[in-house]
N, C-alpha and C positions, 0 to 999 in steps of 0.2 A: 478557522472561522468558515461559516456558508458561503460567504461571498469569494474566498480564496478558492474553496473546494470546488465551485462551479467552474472556475477558468483554469484551475491548475494544470498541467500536463504532464503525462508520465512518459509517455512515447506517442508514436502516431506516424503519419507519412513523412513527417520532417525528420532531419537526423537529430541525434543527441545535443548537439551543440546549439540548434534552435530550441529545444526544448529547455535547455538550461536558460538561454536568453530569454523565453517566454516567462519562464517562473522567477527569473531575476527582476524583470519590469513587473510583473504581478505583485511581487513582495515589495518594491519599492512604492507601488501605488497603494498600498496598505499599511505603509510605515512600518514594516518589518525589517530593518536594517539589518539585523541579524542574518535573516535568510537571503538578503542582497549578496551579502558576503560568501554564504555557503552556496550559493547557486553561481556566483563568479567564480569560485573555486572549483566547482564541478565542471563548469564551461573549459576553464584552463586545463583540466584532468582529459576531459574526453576530446580536446581539440588536438592533442598530439596524435600524429599519424602512427598507426601501428606497427610500421617499419621501423621507426624512431624510438620505439618502446625498449626498455630495458629492463632487466629485473630488479634493478634498483627503484627505479620509475614505478614499476609495478608494487613493489613493497611500499615505498612512500606513499603512493595515492591510497592505497588500502589502509595504511596508517593514519593518514588525515581524514578518510572518510569514519574510520574507527572513533576518532577523538570527537569528531561532529556528533555521530549517533550517541556517544556515551554522554555528552554535554545535553542533547534533547531528551535523553532518556531519564536523565537525572532531574530534568525540570519538568518532566512527565507531559512533553509536548506531543501529543498523539498524532497530530497532524504532521508535524514535521519529521516525525521518525519515521511514519508510514510513507509520507511522499519521496523521503531522500532515499529510503531503502529499496522501495518499488522502483524507483528511477535507476538506482544501481542494478538492480535485478535485471530489468528490461534491458540496459545497454550492454549487461553481460551476455545477453541472449543473442545480442547482435553483432557481436565483433569476434573475431578470432581469440584462442585462450590468450596469447601473450599480452594482448590489450585490455584484459578485463581486470575490474578494480576487485582486488581480492581481500574481504573482509575476514580474517583467520580467526578471531575470536568466536567460538563457535557458541558460547552463551550469549553474546552480544547479538549475533544472528537470530538465536532463538529467541531472545527479547524483542529484538525488532520485529521478527515474524509475528509475533502475539499482538503487538501493537497495530500491525496490519489488519489482524482479524477485528480489533477494536473498531478501527477507523473503518472497516466495512461495514459494520453493522449502524455505526454512526452515519453513514453515507445512506444508507438505506432509511433511516428515519428522516433524513431531510430530502428523501426522495429523489436523489442523485445515483439513479441505477446505473447510467452510462458509466459515470465516474466509478462506481461500485465494481462493474464489470472489467473495467482497465487495470482496477487494483487487483483482482482476482487472478488476472494473467500473470501477476508479478508476484502472488504467493506460491510459497512452496509448502508440499506436505510430503514428507519421506523423499525429498531431493526430486520429487516431480511438480512440475508447474501445474497448479490447480486452475482449470479453464472454468469458464461463466456458465458452460453447457455441459450437464451429467452425461458422462460416455457409457458408463456401464451400471454402476450401483444406483438405481432409482430410489427416491425417498419420498415417503407419503407425506403430505401437508400437514401439519399439527392442527390445522383450524379447518380445513375443508374435508381432510382425509383421502382427498384423490392422490394417485401418484404424480410427482412433480414431472413434466416433459420440458426440457430445456432448462432454463434459468431456474436456478435455485438459490436459497440463501440458510445457512446453518450457522446455530451459536456455537461458538468455539468453545464454552464454556460448559453446556449441556448437552450440546450436538442434537438439540431439536431444531427442527427447519421446517421449510415450505416455499410456497409462492412468496416472491418478495411484497407483491402488492397486498395481498392477505397480511404479512406480518406487518407491514408499513401501517396498515388501518387500525390492527390489533394495537401495537403499541403507542399509537398516537392516542390512545384513550385509556391503554391498561398497560403499567409498568411490569406486572409479572408474566413470567413465559405462560402460554397459553396451554401447556402440556400439564401445567400444574405442579412442576417440579420445585417451584419456589426461586427459580434462576432470575435476578433482577438486574443483571450486568447490563443491559442495553438502556438503564437510566444514566448509564455514564454520559459524561458531559466533556467536551475539550477542556 
């Protein structure tokens, strides 16, 4: 929901346990009792000190997260999959190797990444660009983290036709993109990609 997207956290100045606690309270506020349990589970996992982590604990934490993601993928809850998998990615980037939550199922990881791309575009439609930037930091492409700023390959905005400097958004289906504010204005009135390719995927709702 828009209300949860406004306030949910993936990472930030606070540590992972505080992110879990915040999201657990947010889920409770919106009567998402399933997510209350999920964030409580993640809180228990990330609260274990790295020096106490064993291979068995790493394996079990990964398996538990896999089961959670499988459930939300099965019911097609885009927001839950994107938020949970993004949190796991952010957490893994901030801890030493032995304390990382390993999702070993490659197909599951790829499906979760695709849901992140869908959720990224939904956040743009809602005008939550700060949330989208945070999400982009937790998205991976060819095992590299995708940042919100273009570092090398500059794209031309499909609407104004100028090169995009800095923040840009790209459709994961048709690969057309441009300035987020241009795209948001366009898709608030017209559902089809402005490039004329016929892509309609941004009409997807949660």
